[in-house]
N, C-alpha and C positions, 0 to 999 in steps of 0.2 A: 889446304889444310892450315891449321894454326898450330904453331909450336911454341911452348913456353919453357924457359929455363928458369926455375924459381931461384936457384942460388945466384944467378946472374941478373935477376930482376929484368928479364928480357922476354919479349914476345915477338915472334916473327909470323908474318903472313907468307905462306909458301905457295908456289905455283910451279909445277913440273919439278919438284924436289929442290927448288932454289928459292931463297928468301927474296921477296919483292918489296916488303916493308918491314921495318923493325921499330919497336917501341920500348921505352923504359916503363916498367910497371911497378905498382905497389901491390902488396899481397895482404893476406890476413895478418893480424897483429902477432900471431904465433906461427911464423911461416915454416919452420922446420918440421918435416914429416907429412904424411898423408892425413887428410881429414878423416876423423874417426867417429865424431859425434857432434850433434848440434851444440853450438856454443864454444867449441874448442878453438875458434879463431884461426883454424888452419885452412889452407887452400888444398884441394884434392890433388892427387897425383895419379896419372894413368891416362888411358884413352877414353874420351867421351865424345859427344856430339853437341854442336851449337844448335839447339833445337827450336827455340822460339825467341822472340824479341819483345821488348816493352818500350815504346816511345815515350811513355808517361811515367817512368819509374821515379823512385825517390832520389836517384842519381841521374845525371844527364844521360839519358838513353841507356839501355842495358840489353845484353844478349845472354840468354840462359845457357849454362853448361849442364849437360844431362846427369850430373851427380844428384842423387846416389844411384848407382847401377845395382844389379842384383847382388853382386859380391859385397858392395858397400853396405847394403841393407842387411845381409846375412851377418856380416861382421859386427855391425852395431847391435843387432838382435842378440847375438851371442854374449855381448857385454851388458845387455839389458838397458841400452840407451837408444834414443832416437838418432838416426843418422844425420839429420839436418837436411838442408836443401837450399833452394833459392841462391845458388852460386852462379854469379854472373861475371861477364866482362862489362865494365861500366865506366862512365866518366865521374867527375867530382859530384859529391852530394849536392843536391839542389841548393843554390845560394852561396856555394863555395867555389864556383868555377873561376873566380878571379884569383884564387890561390894558384891555379895552373900547375906549372912544373914543380912548385914547392911541395905539393902533396905527393909527388912521386919520389921524394927523398926519404919517406918513412913508410912503414907498413901499417896501414890504418884501417883496413877493411875487416869485416867479420869472416873472411875466407874467400872473398871475391878477388878478381883481378881488375885493378883500376888503372886507367890512363887519363890523360887530360881530355877536356870536352872537345877540343879541336880534333884530337886524335880519334876520339870515339865517333865523331861525325864521319871521319874518313873510313874507319873500320866498318861502320854501319853500312856504308855504300859498297864496300869491297867484299864483305863476307856474307854469304847467303845462309839461310837456315839449312841444316843438314850437313854443314861443313864439319869434318872431324877436327878435334883438338887433342893434342898430346901435351900433357903437363908433366914435365920432368923435375926431379929434385933439384 
């Protein structure tokens, strides 16, 4: 399982209920609260699944988070807005990997969870498709 603590800007890879790896993360540019619609720059909160990966993404590798789920879609529909999607765990935007840890000091994504490229390479090998992810406030 992967566990995220948004307020602490921390992501842990868990095994047997214990953390085996921990990373400092950057979030969406408006990190407080659950993602509600496309373009709100928030990172979702709740339980999702890491369901597919993209080795050729616009950021150094990416693993997709299964947002939006049925509840997210219904909430967005009730507000008359699209829920958004393409929420990923990813490295730096292509061409900016040399910024490394500096990018982890600010929230710069559109709602994704960002780590350094080196860390993304490690996560890529340790986390399999179908792994649950829990994103906490």
